[in-house]
FINU-455914 format. One line per 8 residues: number of its first residue (from 0); their letters; for each residue x, y, z of C-alpha. Coordinates in nm, 2 decimals, padded with zeros to 4 digits. Layout:
NUM) A) X Y Z; ...
END
This chain:
0) MSTPIDVR) 01.14 01.50 01.72; 01.23 01.27 01.43; 01.50 01.35 01.18; 01.37 01.44 00.83; 01.43 01.18 00.56; 01.69 01.28 00.30; 01.50 01.17 00.00; 01.76 01.30 -00.24
8) AIIDSAKE) 02.03 01.09 -00.07; 01.81 00.78 -00.10; 01.76 00.84 -00.47; 02.13 00.92 -00.53; 02.24 00.60 -00.35; 02.00 00.37 -00.54; 02.19 00.08 -00.69; 02.12 -00.06 -01.04
16) VWVKTALV) 02.13 -00.44 -01.02; 01.99 -00.75 -01.18; 01.73 -00.95 -00.98; 01.52 -01.26 -01.04; 01.20 -01.15 -01.21; 01.00 -01.39 -00.99; 01.11 -01.19 -00.68; 00.95 -00.87 -00.82
24) KPNKWNFN) 00.58 -00.78 -00.76; 00.36 -00.48 -00.84; 00.25 -00.24 -00.57; -00.11 -00.21 -00.47; -00.16 00.16 -00.54; -00.05 00.21 -00.90; -00.30 00.44 -01.07; -00.13 00.43 -01.41
32) VQTDEQMA) -00.31 00.18 -01.65; -00.24 00.09 -02.00; -00.46 -00.04 -02.28; -00.39 -00.37 -02.46; -00.27 -00.16 -02.75; -00.03 00.03 -02.53; 00.10 -00.29 -02.38; 00.16 -00.43 -02.73
40) SLRYSRDR) 00.35 -00.12 -02.82; 00.56 -00.15 -02.51; 00.64 -00.52 -02.59; 00.74 -00.43 -02.94; 00.96 -00.15 -02.81; 01.12 -00.38 -02.56; 01.18 -00.65 -02.82; 01.34 -00.41 -03.06
48) YGEIYPVL) 01.54 -00.19 -02.82; 01.57 -00.39 -02.51; 01.52 -00.24 -02.16; 01.61 00.12 -02.19; 01.51 00.21 -01.84; 01.55 -00.01 -01.53; 01.24 -00.08 -01.32; 01.25 00.12 -01.00
56) VRELEDGT) 01.19 -00.09 -00.69; 01.21 -00.10 -00.32; 01.33 -00.39 -00.11; 01.08 -00.56 00.13; 01.16 -00.73 00.45; 01.10 -01.08 00.31; 01.37 -01.03 00.04; 01.13 -00.96 -00.25
64) YEVVDGEH) 01.11 -00.63 -00.44; 00.81 -00.41 -00.50; 00.77 -00.19 -00.81; 00.78 00.18 -00.74; 00.79 00.28 -01.11; 00.78 00.06 -01.42; 00.51 -00.19 -01.36; 00.43 -00.23 -01.73
72) RWRTSVVA) 00.80 -00.28 -01.81; 00.81 -00.55 -01.54; 00.49 -00.71 -01.69; 00.65 -00.73 -02.04; 00.95 -00.91 -01.88; 00.71 -01.16 -01.71; 00.53 -01.22 -02.04; 00.86 -01.28 -02.22
80) KEKELRVK) 00.95 -01.53 -01.94; 01.28 -01.35 -01.86; 01.45 -01.49 -01.56; 01.62 -01.17 -01.46; 01.52 -00.81 -01.46; 01.73 -00.49 -01.44; 01.62 -00.28 -01.15; 01.72 00.03 -00.96
88) NFGKISDD) 01.68 -00.05 -00.59; 01.59 00.23 -00.35; 01.64 -00.01 -00.05; 01.40 -00.05 00.24; 01.19 00.27 00.21; 00.85 00.33 00.37; 00.51 00.30 00.20; 00.47 00.67 00.22
96) LAKELMLV) 00.80 00.75 00.04; 00.74 00.48 -00.22; 00.40 00.64 -00.30; 00.55 00.99 -00.30; 00.82 00.88 -00.55; 00.56 00.70 -00.77; 00.35 01.02 -00.78; 00.64 01.24 -00.86
104) LNETRGNP) 00.77 01.01 -01.13; 00.43 00.99 -01.30; 00.36 01.36 -01.28; 00.69 01.49 -01.41; 00.68 01.29 -01.74; 00.43 01.51 -01.90; 00.19 01.42 -02.19; 00.28 01.43 -02.55
112) DQVLLAEL) 00.15 01.71 -02.77; -00.04 01.51 -03.02; 00.01 01.75 -03.31; 00.39 01.76 -03.26; 00.40 01.38 -03.22; 00.20 01.34 -03.54; 00.43 01.56 -03.73; 00.74 01.37 -03.60
120) VMKLKSEN) 00.59 01.03 -03.68; 00.48 01.14 -04.03; 00.83 01.28 -04.10; 01.00 00.96 -03.99; 00.76 00.75 -04.20; 00.82 00.97 -04.51; 01.19 00.94 -04.47; 01.18 00.56 -04.42
128) KELVLPYS) 00.88 00.37 -04.56; 01.01 00.05 -04.41; 01.03 00.19 -04.06; 00.82 00.00 -03.81; 00.69 00.22 -03.53; 00.52 00.09 -03.21; 00.18 00.22 -03.31; -00.12 00.04 -03.45
136) EKYLDELR) -00.24 00.13 -03.80; -00.56 00.28 -03.65; -00.34 00.51 -03.43; -00.11 00.60 -03.72; -00.42 00.70 -03.92; -00.52 00.93 -03.64; -00.17 01.08 -03.63; -00.18 01.13 -04.01
144) RLSSEGAE) -00.51 01.32 -03.97; -00.37 01.53 -03.68; -00.05 01.60 -03.88; -00.25 01.74 -04.18; -00.51 01.93 -03.96; -00.26 02.03 -03.68; -00.15 02.36 -03.82; -00.51 02.49 -03.85
152) RVAAELKK) -00.60 02.37 -03.50; -00.28 02.52 -03.34; -00.36 02.85 -03.51; -00.72 02.85 -03.38; -00.60 02.77 -03.03; -00.33 03.03 -03.05; -00.59 03.29 -03.16; -00.82 03.19 -02.87
160) DIFRLMGQ) -00.53 03.23 -02.62; -00.44 03.57 -02.75; -00.80 03.70 -02.72; -00.81 03.56 -02.36; -00.48 03.71 -02.27; -00.56 04.05 -02.41; -00.83 04.07 -02.14; -00.63 03.91 -01.87
168) TTELCVMG) -00.28 04.03 -01.89; -00.19 03.89 -01.54; -00.18 03.55 -01.71; 00.10 03.65 -01.94; 00.42 03.45 -01.90; 00.70 03.61 -01.70; 00.93 03.32 -01.70; 01.20 03.23 -01.95
176) AHEFEKIK) 01.15 02.86 -01.96; 00.86 02.86 -02.20; 00.89 02.84 -02.58; 00.70 03.10 -02.78; 00.61 03.12 -03.14; 00.67 03.45 -03.31; 00.34 03.60 -03.44; 00.23 03.93 -03.58
184) VMRCKKCK) -00.08 04.08 -03.43; -00.28 04.34 -03.63; -00.60 04.51 -03.50; -00.85 04.66 -03.75; -00.90 05.03 -03.68; -01.27 05.01 -03.78; -01.40 04.69 -03.62; -01.12 04.63 -03.37
192) LVELSKI) -01.09 04.26 -03.45; -00.75 04.11 -03.43; -00.57 03.91 -03.70; -00.28 03.69 -03.63; -00.01 03.56 -03.86; 00.32 03.39 -03.82; 00.64 03.60 -03.87
END
């Protein structure tokens, strides 16, 4: 019977180092794709702020490195013709473990709430007109629309959820990790319809 792999120990012992960009290559199973617009935003972000996160790699038998997470950050370094790349090296791990780590890292990032993102971007833009953000004008226009329509949409979705939950109380949250908005729920005595309002 084989000894189970201590994945946590592998992650904890990963070393952050600089390697030659030419020695790094993408893996063959990455399912995360980016549009040209997203890549342009990533290049802008990298040029303005530098490499905030190292590219996560594993070491191969031939002395090269394969990307586990951060292929697009690696690609921006290639386009910029950088000779060296900051990486975090997991060492000589198996294909299966590399795939597992890639899946976990992609799944745990979450997706932005577009309304909250819109409100944040619009607040930043109103405070500093000269601020350059890594979004195209087309995307900024979409965020402006979401920012102005967001409150109505959130209220409508909240109302829909309340109606659903009133009929299915088993779906009510029993954990403390979620954030709730305080609302007042009133039911009409005649027609039994519910009205919601923020407290």
